[in-house]
C-alpha positions in Angstrom: -12.0 -37.9 -11.8 -14.2 -35.4 -9.9 -16.7 -33.7 -12.0 -19.1 -32.2 -9.5 -19.4 -28.5 -9.7 -17.3 -26.6 -7.2 -19.2 -24.1 -5.1 -18.4 -21.6 -2.3 -18.8 -23.0 1.2 -21.6 -21.2 3.0 -24.0 -21.5 0.1 -26.5 -24.3 -0.5 -26.1 -26.5 -3.5 -29.4 -25.2 -4.9 -28.3 -21.6 -4.8 -28.4 -20.1 -8.3 -27.3 -16.5 -7.7 -28.9 -13.1 -7.9 -32.4 -14.4 -9.1 -32.9 -16.4 -5.8 -31.7 -13.5 -3.8 -34.5 -11.4 -4.9 -37.0 -13.7 -3.2 -36.2 -12.7 0.5 -38.2 -9.6 0.1 -39.7 -10.0 3.7 -36.1 -10.2 5.1 -35.1 -7.0 3.4 -38.2 -5.2 4.7 -37.5 -6.4 8.2 -33.9 -5.2 8.1 -35.0 -1.9 6.7 -37.4 -1.6 9.7 -34.7 -2.6 12.1 -32.4 0.2 10.8 -35.2 2.7 11.2 -36.0 1.6 14.9 -32.2 1.7 15.6 -31.9 5.3 14.4 -34.8 6.5 16.5 -35.4 7.2 20.1 -38.5 5.4 20.3 -40.9 5.4 17.3 -44.6 4.9 16.9 -46.0 2.4 14.5 -47.2 5.1 12.2 -43.8 6.8 12.1 -42.0 3.4 11.3 -44.6 2.6 8.6 -44.1 6.1 7.0 -40.3 5.9 7.0 -40.3 2.3 5.6 -42.9 3.0 3.0 -44.9 0.0 4.2 -48.5 -0.5 5.2 -48.9 -0.2 8.9 -50.2 -3.8 9.1 -47.1 -5.1 7.4 -44.7 -2.9 9.4 -46.7 -4.2 12.6 -46.1 -8.0 11.5 -42.3 -7.3 11.0 -42.0 -5.5 14.3 -43.8 -8.4 16.1 -41.4 -10.9 14.6 -38.4 -8.9 15.5 -39.8 -8.4 19.0 -39.9 -12.2 19.3 -36.3 -12.4 18.7 -35.3 -9.7 21.0 -34.4 -7.4 18.2 -36.9 -4.7 19.1 -38.9 -3.8 22.1 -42.3 -2.4 22.7 -43.2 0.0 25.5 -46.9 -0.5 26.0 -47.1 2.6 28.4 -46.1 5.1 25.6 -46.8 2.9 22.6 -43.3 3.2 21.1 -41.0 0.8 19.6 -37.1 0.8 20.6 -34.1 -1.3 19.5 -33.8 -4.5 21.5 -31.0 -5.9 23.8 -30.3 -8.8 21.3 -29.0 -6.3 18.7 -26.5 -5.2 21.3 -25.3 -8.7 21.6 -24.9 -9.1 17.9 -23.0 -5.8 17.6 -20.8 -6.8 20.5 -19.9 -10.0 18.6 -18.9 -8.0 15.6 -16.5 -5.9 17.9 -15.1 -9.0 19.5 -14.1 -10.1 16.1 -11.8 -7.1 15.6 -11.1 -6.8 19.2 -10.9 -3.1 18.4 -12.7 -1.8 21.4 -11.0 -3.8 24.1 -7.5 -3.1 22.6 -8.2 0.6 22.1 -9.4 1.1 25.8 -6.2 1.6 27.4 -4.9 3.9 24.6 -8.1 6.1 25.1 -7.5 6.1 28.8 -4.1 7.3 28.5 -5.2 9.8 25.9 -7.8 11.2 28.2 -5.3 11.5 31.1 -2.8 13.3 28.9 -5.1 15.8 27.4 -7.8 16.2 30.0 -10.7 15.8 27.6 -12.9 12.9 26.5 -11.4 10.3 24.3 -13.6 8.7 21.6 -13.5 5.7 19.2 -15.4 5.4 16.0 -15.6 3.1 13.2 -16.4 4.1 9.5 -19.7 2.8 7.9 -20.7 3.4 4.2 -22.1 6.9 4.8 -21.2 8.0 8.5 -19.0 7.4 11.4 -20.5 5.3 14.4 -19.1 5.9 17.8 -18.4 2.7 19.6 -16.7 3.5 22.8 -15.6 6.5 25.0 -13.6 7.3 28.0 -15.0 10.5 29.6 -13.0 13.2 31.3 -13.6 14.2 34.9 -14.4 17.8 34.0 -17.8 19.1 34.8 -18.5 20.3 31.0 -17.6 17.4 28.6 -18.5 15.9 25.3 -20.7 12.8 25.3 -21.6 10.5 22.6 -23.4 7.3 23.5 -22.3 4.0 21.8 -24.1 3.8 18.4 -24.3 7.5 17.9 -23.9 8.4 14.2 -22.1 11.4 12.8 -21.6 12.4 9.0 -18.1 11.9 7.5 -17.8 15.8 6.5 -18.8 17.1 9.9 -16.7 15.1 12.3 -13.1 14.8 13.3 -12.9 11.0 12.8 -15.0 11.3 9.5 -12.5 13.7 8.1 -9.6 11.9 9.2 -10.9 8.8 7.4 -11.9 10.8 4.2 -8.3 12.3 4.1 -6.8 8.8 3.5 -9.2 7.7 0.6 -8.9 8.2 -3.0 -10.7 11.4 -4.3 -13.0 9.2 -6.3 -14.1 7.3 -3.1 -14.6 10.6 -1.3 -16.7 11.9 -4.1 -18.9 8.9 -4.0 -19.4 9.0 -0.3 -20.3 12.6 -0.3 -22.8 12.3 -3.2 -24.4 9.5 -1.3 -24.4 11.0 2.2 -24.4 14.8 1.3 -22.9 17.6 3.0 -25.5 18.9 5.3 -24.8 22.3 6.9 -25.0 22.0 10.8 -23.3 25.3 11.8 -21.8 28.3 10.2 -18.5 26.4 10.3 -19.6 23.3 8.6 -17.7 22.5 5.5 -20.6 22.0 3.2 -18.7 23.1 0.2 -16.8 20.3 -1.6 -13.6 22.5 -2.4 -13.3 23.8 1.1 -13.5 20.2 2.4 -11.1 19.0 -0.2 -8.6 21.6 0.9 -9.0 20.7 4.5 -8.5 16.8 3.8 -5.1 17.7 2.1 -4.0 19.4 5.3 -5.2 16.6 7.3 -3.3 14.0 5.4 -0.1 15.9 5.6 0.0 16.5 9.5 -1.8 13.2 10.3 -4.8 14.6 12.4 -8.0 16.6 11.8 -10.0 19.2 13.6 -13.6 19.4 13.8 -13.9 23.2 14.6 -17.4 23.5 15.8 -18.5 22.1 12.4 -21.1 19.7 14.1 -21.9 21.3 17.5 -21.4 24.9 18.4 -19.1 25.4 21.2 -17.4 22.0 20.7 -14.0 21.1 19.3 -12.6 17.7 18.3 -9.2 16.5 17.2 -9.1 13.1 15.4 -6.6 10.7 13.6 -7.4 7.6 11.5 -6.9 3.9 12.5 -6.0 1.5 9.6 -6.6 -2.3 8.9 -4.2 -4.7 7.7 -4.7 -3.4 4.1 -3.7 0.1 5.1 -7.3 1.2 4.7 -8.9 3.6 7.2 -11.6 1.9 9.2 -12.3 4.4 11.9 -10.3 6.7 14.3 -9.6 7.9 17.7 -10.5 11.5 18.7 -10.4 14.0 21.7 -13.4 16.3 22.1 -14.2 19.1 24.5 -15.6 22.6 24.9 -13.9 25.3 22.9 -12.8 27.2 26.1 -10.6 24.2 26.8 -9.7 22.8 23.4 -8.4 26.2 22.2 -6.6 26.9 18.9 -3.5 27.2 20.8 -3.8 23.7 22.1 -4.3 22.0 18.9 -0.5 21.7 18.3 -0.2 19.8 21.5 -3.2 17.6 21.3 -2.9 16.7 17.5 0.3 14.7 17.9 -1.0 13.0 20.9 -4.2 11.8 19.1 -2.1 10.8 16.0 0.2 8.7 18.1 -2.8 7.2 19.9 -4.3 6.2 16.6 -1.1 4.7 15.4 -0.9 2.6 18.5 -4.4 1.2 18.0 -3.5 0.6 14.4 -0.5 -1.5 15.6 -2.5 -3.4 18.1 -5.0 -4.7 15.6 -2.3 -5.7 13.2 -2.9 -2.8 10.8 -0.6 -1.0 8.4 -0.1 2.6 8.0 -1.7 4.3 4.9 1.5 4.0 3.0 1.3 0.1 3.5 4.0 -0.2 6.0 3.8 -1.7 9.6 3.1 0.8 12.1 6.2 1.4 14.4 5.7 1.3 18.2 5.4 4.8 19.8 
């Protein structure tokens, strides 16, 4: 009879739980520094130390270790630290796992051609949306979000599309953590106003960022769902308000909603009601 204690594969036999997890303080610090560098556009050592709350000497040791692994890069001419190419390789591995970017590309291309505006793909993180892919319009004036750009949930089309399909308790927790910063006069920084907007979004299946993040830019978005019917990101179309007019929203909205439904189907996702997404 087998008496050996069963354990989860992927953990060593000597692992005793949370107490041992607390011993990797240096790893926690290094990952914190990596996140700070990733959010910046080239940071000095003093800036990184200040943001991380670490002594400059400790931050420097972490940075040089990360540099040895290609996770960060140092520009000796301007004395600034930036994110390294190895992080892109690891991020690409995550995206390959879901095959989201590759499968969404053809849908985004079609969406751009139908609307004449830039199509975007974003994924939901704990407190923001991260843009991972874009198909640009050929128009001279157009929206541009480089891969890795972060946008708050309450002030982005994709972010609001995701929030609209979450339970109110979950929405409240996200907003308490991330806040509702006011970026423009149209930002929905009031919880009640945002809640009313989320109700409308859920009913029609698409959201509008009406100059709520960037003046002069309007965005229409819809959520993408995983195999559990959970919103994991979204597809959007963005462009200047002179082209993405209020009159065009009724035309663009259903196109974006259908594009998001197609991406959901491609990755084996379910609609928010828990049903397989039908072909469109």
